N, C-alpha and C positions, 0 to 999 in steps of 0.2 A: 781257578783256569784248566781246565780239561788238557790234561799234559799225553793224551793218548794220541795217535792217528785218528781216523773218521774214516772210514773203508768207501771212495767212491763208487764203488759197485753196487754196493750194500746201496747208499744215498739212493741209487740209480732205480734200484729194484724194487723200496721202498714206496721212492717216489709215483711209481711207472705202475706201480698194482692197486697204491692205497693212496694215491692223490695225495690232498693239504695234510692227512695222517698223518703218512708216512714222511714228511716236513717237519714232523717234530723230531726225526732222528737229527738233523740238519740244524736246526735254523726253528726255534721255539715261536718266538715273536712271528714270525714269517707266516709258521704255518695256523697261528691262532687268527689272525687276518685273513689268509685266504681261506678259513673252513666258517668264519662269516660272512665273508663276500660270498661262498659257494650256496651257503644256506639263504641268506639274503635274494640271492640272483634264480634259484631253484624253478621258478615256476617258467624262464625263459629259456632251457638248458645251454643257453651260449655261452651264461658265464659260469654255473660247475666244470664247462671244459676249456673255459679260458685257465681257471684256476688249477685245473689238473695241469694241462699243459706248463701254466708256471711255476709250480710246484717243483718241477721235475728240472728244468733252468736253474732254482733260486737254488734247490736243494745240491747241484752239482755245483753251481758257483762258492754257496758258503762252507761246502762241505771242501773245495778246493783251499779256499782263504785262510780256515781253519789251519789246514795242513802246512799252509803257507807259513804261518806268521807261526809254528809251532817250530819251523825248521831252524828261522830267522833266531825262536828264542833260544833254542835249543846252540844254535852257533854262535851267539850272543852271551850264553853262558857257559858256553866251552871257553871262549877268548876271554872269560874275565881276568884277569889278574888275582891270585891269591892276597 
C-alpha cells in the first residue's frame, strides 16, 4: 500500500493536460482501460473526448478515495493498543 498522500491538484492537472495518460498517477487499471477505449474509438472523435472527461473525474475520485483510506488507516494505527 502506498502510504503517501496523493495531490488532488496534481491529479487534476495531469488528467486535464494528458487525459487518460495522466490517470496513471491515480488509477493504473482505469487509465489502461480508458487508453484502450480512446484508441479504439478514435475515428469517431467523441469516444476520446468522453475518455478525456472521464479521466479527469475518475482521477479526482480515486485520489480523494486514496487519501481518505490513508487517513482512516493512520487513525486506526494510532489508536491501536501496544
